[in-house]
C-alpha positions in Angstrom: 73.3 54.7 86.5 74.5 55.4 90.0 74.3 59.0 91.3 77.6 60.6 91.8 78.7 60.9 95.4 78.2 64.3 96.8 81.5 66.2 97.5 82.7 65.7 101.0 82.0 68.7 103.2 84.9 70.0 105.3 84.4 72.2 108.3 86.8 74.6 110.1 88.8 72.9 112.8 88.5 74.5 116.2 92.1 73.5 117.0 93.6 75.1 113.9 94.6 78.2 115.8 96.5 76.0 118.3 98.5 74.2 115.6 99.3 77.6 113.9 100.5 79.1 117.1 104.3 79.0 116.8 105.4 82.1 118.8 106.3 80.2 122.0 108.1 77.4 120.1 110.1 80.0 118.1 111.2 81.8 121.2 112.1 78.4 122.9 114.3 77.6 119.8 116.1 80.9 120.4 116.9 79.8 123.9 115.3 82.9 125.5 111.8 81.5 126.5 111.2 83.0 130.0 107.9 81.4 131.2 106.9 78.3 133.2 110.4 77.6 134.5 110.1 75.3 137.6 111.3 76.5 140.9 112.9 73.6 142.8 113.1 75.1 146.3 111.0 76.9 148.8 110.1 80.4 147.8 112.3 83.1 149.3 114.9 85.7 148.5 117.1 83.0 146.9 115.7 80.1 145.0 116.7 77.2 142.7 115.4 77.6 139.2 116.3 75.0 136.6 119.1 73.9 138.9 120.5 77.4 139.1 120.8 79.4 142.3 119.1 82.8 141.8 118.3 85.9 143.8 114.5 86.2 143.5 113.3 89.7 142.6 110.3 88.5 140.7 107.9 87.5 143.4 105.1 89.4 145.3 106.2 88.2 148.7 106.4 91.9 149.8 106.6 91.3 153.6 108.7 88.1 153.3 106.1 86.0 155.1 105.7 83.1 152.8 108.4 81.1 154.7 107.6 82.6 158.2 107.5 79.7 160.8 104.2 81.1 162.3 102.5 81.2 158.9 103.6 77.7 158.0 102.7 76.3 161.4 99.2 77.9 161.2 98.6 76.3 157.8 99.8 72.9 159.0 97.6 73.0 162.1 94.5 74.0 160.1 95.1 71.0 157.8 95.3 68.7 160.8 92.1 70.1 162.3 89.9 70.7 159.3 91.4 68.5 156.6 93.0 69.5 153.3 89.9 71.0 151.7 86.3 72.0 152.2 84.7 69.8 149.5 82.1 72.4 148.6 81.2 76.0 148.0 80.8 78.7 150.6 77.1 78.8 149.6 76.5 75.2 150.8 78.8 73.1 152.9 82.0 74.9 152.4 81.9 77.7 155.0 84.1 77.1 158.1 84.2 79.1 161.3 87.7 79.9 160.2 86.4 81.7 157.1 84.0 83.8 159.2 86.8 84.7 161.6 89.0 85.7 158.7 86.2 87.9 157.2 85.7 89.7 160.5 89.5 90.3 160.9 89.8 91.6 157.3 86.9 94.0 157.6 88.4 95.5 160.8 91.9 95.7 159.2 90.7 97.7 156.2 88.2 99.7 158.3 85.0 98.5 156.6 81.8 97.0 158.0 82.1 93.6 156.3 84.3 91.4 154.1 83.8 88.4 152.0 86.5 85.8 151.2 86.8 84.2 147.7 89.1 81.3 146.6 91.3 83.5 144.4 91.8 87.2 143.8 90.9 86.7 140.2 87.5 85.2 141.2 86.9 88.1 143.6 86.9 90.6 140.9 85.0 88.4 138.5 82.3 87.8 141.0 81.9 91.2 142.6 82.0 93.3 139.4 79.8 91.0 137.3 77.1 90.8 139.9 77.0 94.5 140.8 77.0 96.0 137.3 73.7 95.2 135.5 72.3 95.8 132.0 71.4 99.5 132.6 74.6 100.3 134.4 78.1 101.5 133.4 81.5 100.5 134.6 84.5 102.7 134.1 88.1 101.4 134.3 91.6 102.6 133.9 93.2 101.3 130.7 95.9 99.6 132.6 93.9 97.6 135.2 94.6 94.0 135.8 93.1 91.3 133.5 90.7 90.1 136.2 89.0 93.5 136.4 88.7 93.5 132.6 87.2 90.0 132.6 84.8 91.0 135.4 83.5 93.9 133.3 83.1 91.5 130.3 81.0 89.2 132.4 78.7 92.0 133.6 75.8 93.1 131.5 76.8 96.8 131.7 78.5 99.0 129.3 82.3 99.3 129.7 84.3 102.5 129.4 88.0 103.2 129.8 90.1 106.3 130.6 93.8 107.0 130.0 96.1 105.5 132.5 96.0 107.5 135.8 94.7 110.5 133.9 92.0 112.1 136.1 91.1 114.8 133.5 90.4 112.0 131.0 88.6 110.0 133.7 86.2 112.9 134.4 85.7 113.4 130.6 84.7 109.8 130.3 82.5 109.7 133.4 80.7 113.0 132.4 80.0 111.7 128.9 78.6 108.4 130.3 76.3 110.3 132.7 75.2 112.5 129.8 74.1 109.5 127.6 72.9 107.2 130.4 71.0 108.8 133.2 69.0 105.6 134.2 71.7 103.3 135.5 74.3 103.2 138.2 78.0 103.6 137.7 81.0 101.7 139.2 84.6 103.0 138.8 87.2 100.3 139.2 91.0 100.9 139.5 94.1 99.3 140.8 95.5 100.9 143.9 99.0 100.0 142.8 99.3 99.0 139.2 101.0 95.6 139.1 103.3 96.1 136.1 104.1 99.8 136.4 104.3 100.1 140.1 102.6 103.5 140.2 99.8 104.5 142.6 96.4 105.6 141.5 95.6 109.3 142.0 92.9 108.4 144.5 92.3 112.0 145.8 91.3 113.3 142.4 89.5 110.1 141.4 87.4 110.2 144.6 86.3 113.7 143.7 85.2 112.6 140.3 83.3 109.7 141.7 81.5 111.9 144.3 80.7 114.6 141.7 79.0 112.2 139.4 77.4 109.9 141.9 79.6 106.9 141.0 80.6 104.1 143.3 84.3 103.5 143.7 86.1 100.1 143.9 89.9 99.8 144.5 91.8 96.6 143.8 94.5 96.6 146.5 96.2 93.3 145.5 99.6 95.0 145.5 98.7 97.6 148.1 97.6 95.5 151.1 100.4 95.2 153.6 102.4 97.8 151.6 100.6 101.2 151.6 99.1 103.0 154.5 100.2 103.6 158.2 99.0 100.1 159.1 99.3 98.5 155.7 95.5 98.7 155.0 96.1 99.8 151.5 95.6 102.7 149.1 92.6 104.3 150.8 94.3 104.4 154.2 97.5 105.7 152.5 95.6 108.8 151.3 93.2 109.0 154.3 90.2 108.4 152.0 88.8 105.1 153.4 85.3 106.6 153.7 85.4 107.7 150.0 86.2 104.2 148.7 83.1 102.0 148.6 84.7 98.7 148.0 88.3 97.5 148.8 89.5 94.3 147.1 92.6 92.4 148.1 94.4 89.2 147.5 96.2 86.7 149.8 99.0 85.7 147.3 101.1 88.8 148.0 101.7 90.2 151.4 99.4 87.6 153.1 101.6 84.7 151.8 98.7 82.5 150.9 96.1 82.0 148.2 92.6 83.7 147.9 91.0 87.1 147.8 88.5 89.2 149.6 86.2 92.2 149.1 85.2 94.6 151.8 82.6 97.3 152.1 79.3 98.2 153.8 77.4 95.2 155.2 74.4 95.3 152.8 76.6 95.5 149.7 78.7 92.6 150.8 75.6 90.6 151.7 74.3 91.2 148.1 77.6 90.0 146.6 77.6 87.0 148.8 74.2 85.9 147.3 74.8 86.8 143.7 78.6 86.4 142.9 78.7 83.3 140.7 82.5 82.8 141.2 81.8 82.5 144.9 78.6 80.4 144.8 79.8 77.9 142.2 83.5 77.5 143.4 84.9 75.4 146.2 85.8 77.6 149.2 89.3 78.6 150.2 91.2 75.8 151.9 91.6 75.7 155.7 95.3 76.0 155.4 95.1 79.0 153.1 92.7 80.8 155.5 94.8 80.0 158.6 97.9 81.3 156.9 96.3 84.6 156.1 95.2 85.0 159.8 98.7 84.3 160.9 100.1 86.7 158.4 97.7 89.4 159.5 98.8 88.9 163.1 102.4 89.5 162.0 101.6 92.5 159.9 99.8 94.1 162.9 102.5 93.2 165.4 105.6 94.0 163.2 105.2 97.4 161.4 109.0 97.4 161.0 108.6 94.8 158.2 106.8 97.5 156.1 109.6 100.0 157.0 112.2 97.5 155.7 110.3 96.9 152.6 110.1 100.7 151.8 113.8 101.1 152.5 114.6 98.3 150.0 112.2 99.7 147.4 113.7 103.2 147.6 117.2 101.8 147.4 116.4 100.0 144.1 114.4 102.9 142.6 117.3 105.2 143.3 119.9 102.7 142.0 118.2 102.1 138.7 117.4 105.8 138.1 121.0 106.7 138.9 122.1 104.3 136.1 119.9 106.1 133.6 117.4 103.3 133.3 113.7 104.1 132.5 111.7 102.8 135.5 108.6 104.8 134.6 106.5 106.4 137.4 106.9 103.7 140.0 106.4 104.7 143.6 106.3 101.3 145.2 108.3 98.1 145.6 107.3 97.1 142.1 110.2 98.6 140.0 110.0 98.0 136.2 112.9 98.4 133.8 111.6 99.4 130.4 113.5 97.6 127.6 111.5 97.9 124.4 110.6 95.2 121.9 109.4 91.8 123.0 112.4 89.8 121.9 114.8 92.3 123.4 113.0 92.0 126.6 113.3 88.2 126.6 117.0 88.4 125.8 117.5 90.9 128.6 115.7 88.5 131.0 117.9 85.6 129.9 121.1 87.5 130.5 119.9 88.4 134.0 118.9 84.8 134.7 122.3 83.5 133.4 123.9 85.8 136.0 121.7 84.5 138.8 119.0 87.1 139.0 115.4 85.9 138.5 112.9 88.6 137.2 109.7 88.7 135.3 109.6 89.8 131.6 106.4 91.6 130.7 105.3 92.2 127.1 102.2 93.4 125.3 99.2 93.2 125.8 100.1 93.5 129.5 102.0 96.7 128.6 101.7 98.9 125.5 103.6 97.6 122.4 107.2 98.6 122.3 107.2 99.1 126.1 108.3 95.6 127.1 109.8 95.6 130.6 111.6 93.6 133.2 109.4 93.7 136.3 111.4 93.5 139.5 109.8 93.5 142.9 111.3 93.6 146.4 110.6 92.2 149.9 111.2 93.3 153.4 113.7 90.6 153.9 116.0 91.2 150.9 119.5 91.9 152.3 121.8 94.8 151.1 124.2 92.2 149.8 121.5 90.6 147.6 120.2 94.0 146.4 123.8 95.2 145.6 124.3 92.1 143.6 121.1 92.7 141.6 122.2 96.3 140.9 125.6 95.2 139.7 124.2 92.5 137.4 121.5 94.8 136.0 124.0 97.6 135.3 126.4 95.2 133.5 123.7 93.6 131.4 122.1 97.0 130.6 125.5 98.3 129.2 126.0 95.1 127.3 122.6 95.4 125.7 123.0 99.1 125.0 120.2 100.2 127.3 122.6 102.6 129.0 126.0 103.9 127.9 
C-alpha cells in the first residue's frame, strides 16, 4: 500500500502586502491622486504638468537659480571637461579636484573648518549620523525631523530619543533623563533648521543652551535654510549668531543650490572621521561633475547677489500675510515654506486637485509626514516669483478655500 502524500506546505508570500495595497489605486479611481505627475518643461515659476500650464509653488528653488544661465553653463562645461560621471566612490577613484574645491568653498561659506560632499542630502544624514553614534551613545531628535534623519538614527547603534516639536522644555527633560540613565556614552542632538513641511525655524538659542548644559553635540540640518536664513545665507546658525555653538551643519544642493547632492561641515577632525567611516559616502558613486560645478556657480551668485534673498523674503511675507488675512491656518511658519492646513487625507487631495485644475501646482502632505488629521497643502516660494503670479495664487487659493468650506 502506497504511503499517502504529505500535505503540501504553503509559505507566506513576501509580495502579499504589495497585492493588498490598494490605497493609491483607490485614490486614482477618484481622480484626485496627486503624486508622480510628470513635468514636461524646464523647472521654473511656470511649468507644464500633464499638458497643463501651472504656476509652480511646490518646488524648493528658493533663489530661482535652477534655470540661471551661469549655473547651466557651469554644469555643461564640467560635463565636457570631466565627463558625465565619476565611475566610482569618493573613497577610491571618484574624487575630483572639483569636489575638493567645492568642499573648501562650502566650509568657508558656513564658517566651519572643513566640509564633506555626499551624492545626496539623504545620504549625508544617513552616513554622518550612523557613523558618529555608536552602541553606547544616544541621539536625540525633534519629532518632526526629516525622514533621512530618522533613518540615520535607525542605522546607528545608539539609542534614539525624541522630544516634542520645537519644545525646548521637553527637549531638556528628555536630554536630562538620558544623561541620568546613560553616563557612559556621548550624545548627539539632531534637528532641522527649517522644518520642511511646517516652515517653522528651530528655537536654536534655547536648544544650544540645552546641548551645552548636558555636554551634547549639536547637528543642524539646513537643507531648507542654506541660501535662505542668515545675513549671507549661511543658514540657521548664522541667522541666530550661533555658528560656534553648532558642531555640525548639514546642507543639500537640491534647493537653493539648484543641483543635487549634500554636504556636512564642522571641525576638521570630525569631518575627517566621517570621511573614513560614513558608509553612504564610501560605498556610493560620487557626485557628478555637472552637479558639483552647478553648486559652485550657484554659490558665486548667492555671494554676489544678496538681493535675491531679499526678494525671496518679500515674496514669503506677502504670501504669509495673504493666507493669514483670509483666515487660513498656516501654522507657525516663518519662512518661504507656507503650509495651508486642510485636515483629513482625502480632503487634502481634493483641495490639491482643485488648485491644480485652476493652474496652481502645490504639494499635498499627509500623515505620517504630518500628524493625522493635519493634512496640508505645502506651498513654497522663490526669489523670482512675480507679483502677478503670487496674486493669481492668492486668488485661486481663496476661491477654492471658500468652495471647500475651509474659510467662510
